[in-house]
C-alpha positions in Angstrom: 118.9 75.6 54.3 121.4 76.9 52.9 121.1 75.4 49.5 117.6 75.4 49.6 115.9 77.7 46.3 114.2 81.2 47.3 111.3 78.8 45.9 111.4 76.1 48.4 111.8 79.1 51.4 109.3 81.6 51.0 106.9 77.8 51.1 108.5 77.4 54.5 108.6 81.2 55.2 104.3 81.0 54.4 103.8 78.2 56.6 105.6 79.8 58.9 108.4 78.3 59.9 111.2 81.3 61.6 114.2 78.8 60.1 113.7 80.0 56.7 112.9 83.7 57.9 116.3 83.8 60.0 117.9 81.9 56.0 115.8 84.3 53.6 117.3 87.2 56.8 121.1 86.4 56.0 120.4 86.2 52.8 119.5 89.3 51.9 119.4 91.7 54.6 122.5 93.4 53.4 121.5 93.9 50.0 119.2 95.7 51.1 120.4 98.0 53.9 123.2 98.6 50.6 120.4 99.4 48.3 118.5 102.2 50.8 121.5 103.6 51.6 122.7 104.4 48.7 118.7 106.3 48.7 119.0 107.4 52.7 123.2 108.0 53.1 122.3 107.5 56.7 122.7 103.9 58.7 120.3 104.8 61.3 116.9 105.2 59.1 118.5 102.6 57.1 118.4 100.1 59.5 114.8 101.3 60.7 114.0 100.4 57.0 115.8 97.0 57.4 113.8 95.4 60.0 110.7 97.4 58.1 111.1 95.1 55.3 111.7 92.0 56.7 109.0 92.8 59.6 106.7 93.3 56.2 107.2 90.4 55.0 107.5 87.9 58.1 103.5 89.6 58.4 102.9 89.5 54.5 103.8 85.6 54.4 100.6 83.7 53.9 100.7 86.1 50.4 104.2 86.2 49.1 103.3 84.1 45.1 106.1 81.6 44.9 105.8 81.5 41.5 107.3 85.0 40.4 110.4 86.9 41.9 111.0 86.9 45.8 113.8 89.0 44.6 111.4 92.1 43.4 109.1 91.4 46.4 111.8 92.4 48.2 113.3 94.8 46.8 109.6 96.4 45.4 108.6 97.1 49.5 112.4 98.1 49.8 111.7 101.1 48.0 108.3 101.9 48.8 109.7 102.1 51.4 112.3 104.7 51.5 110.6 106.6 49.1 107.8 107.2 51.5 110.8 108.0 54.4 112.3 110.4 52.0 108.9 112.0 51.5 108.3 112.6 54.6 112.1 114.1 55.1 111.4 116.4 52.5 107.8 116.9 54.2 110.0 117.8 57.3 112.9 120.2 55.9 110.2 122.3 54.2 108.6 122.9 57.3 111.6 123.6 59.6 113.2 125.9 56.5 109.1 128.0 56.5 109.7 128.7 60.5 113.6 129.4 59.7 111.9 132.4 57.0 110.0 133.8 59.8 112.6 133.3 61.9 114.5 136.0 60.4 111.1 138.8 59.8 110.7 137.7 63.9 112.2 137.3 66.9 112.1 133.3 67.0 110.8 133.7 70.7 107.6 135.1 69.3 107.0 132.0 66.6 108.1 128.9 69.6 107.8 131.0 73.2 109.8 129.4 76.0 107.3 127.9 77.6 106.8 125.4 74.5 110.2 125.2 74.3 109.8 123.7 78.6 107.0 121.8 78.3 108.3 119.9 74.9 111.5 118.8 77.0 109.4 117.4 80.3 107.6 115.8 77.7 110.4 114.2 76.2 112.4 114.1 79.8 109.0 111.7 80.8 109.5 109.5 78.1 113.4 108.7 78.2 112.6 107.4 81.8 110.1 104.7 79.9 112.6 103.6 78.5 115.3 100.4 79.7 118.4 101.5 81.1 120.4 100.6 78.4 118.5 103.0 76.3 118.0 106.1 77.9 121.8 105.8 78.5 122.5 105.1 74.8 120.3 107.7 73.8 121.9 110.0 76.0 125.9 109.6 75.1 124.6 109.7 70.9 121.9 112.7 71.6 123.5 114.6 74.3 126.9 114.3 74.4 127.8 113.2 70.8 129.3 110.1 70.8 129.8 108.0 67.8 127.8 104.3 67.5 131.8 103.3 67.6 132.7 105.6 70.6 129.2 104.7 72.4 130.3 100.6 71.0 133.6 100.9 73.9 132.7 102.7 76.4 130.1 100.9 77.2 131.8 97.1 75.8 129.2 96.2 73.3 128.7 95.8 69.2 127.6 98.7 67.5 124.6 96.8 66.7 123.4 96.4 69.6 124.4 100.9 69.8 122.6 101.6 66.9 119.3 98.5 67.5 118.7 99.9 71.4 119.0 104.0 69.6 116.6 102.6 67.1 114.5 101.9 69.1 114.5 104.8 71.0 113.5 107.0 68.6 111.1 105.1 67.2 109.4 104.9 71.1 109.7 109.3 71.2 108.4 109.5 67.7 105.4 107.7 68.2 104.4 109.4 71.9 104.8 112.5 70.6 102.4 115.5 69.1 102.3 115.1 65.5 101.9 119.0 65.2 104.1 120.9 62.6 106.2 122.6 65.5 106.4 120.7 67.7 107.3 118.1 65.6 110.0 120.1 63.9 111.5 121.7 67.3 111.8 117.9 68.8 113.3 117.2 65.7 115.6 120.0 65.5 116.9 119.6 69.0 116.4 116.4 70.1 117.6 114.2 67.1 
C-alpha cells in the first residue's frame, strides 16, 4: 500500500478496503493533528477532531471523488470540524462569563443551589460507574488527582496514547449522557472537565 497514489488508495477505500483506510490514516493523521492543534492548542480536543475526521472519511468513502484532490477534501473536513468545535467552545465561554457576571451581583448559591450540585455530582458518579474500569481509573487520575497523561501512563504502565484514548472516550460518554441545558452544562464543564 505504501507505493500507491492517493487516487489508487481512494478507489480501494471506496470498495471498503480497510488496508487502504489504514494507509490513508498512517499517511495523514499526524499532518491533520499538526494542522488542528494550531487552532485548538489542546491535545485532547485535537485527538477528538482527528478521530472525527477519519470516521467521516470512512462513512463517506463511497462519495469521495477520486479525481479531485484528496488532501484538499481531507483538510476541508478537518477545518470545518475544528471551526465547529471552536464555535461550540466560544458559546460555552460566553455562557460561563454570563454566569460569572451574575455571581458578582448575587450569591452563587441563589443561582445554582446545593441540591442542583448534588444531583449533578450523583449523575456524574453514576455515569462514571458505567465506564470501563480502566476508563474510570484514568478519568479519576486525570480529573480528580490532576495527573498529566505522562504521569498516568507511567503509573499504570501503559502508553500515553492509551491514556488519551481512554480519556477522550470517557469524556465523550459523559458529555453525551448529561443534560445539555446551559446551567448544568456549564456547571459540569467547570467542575468536572
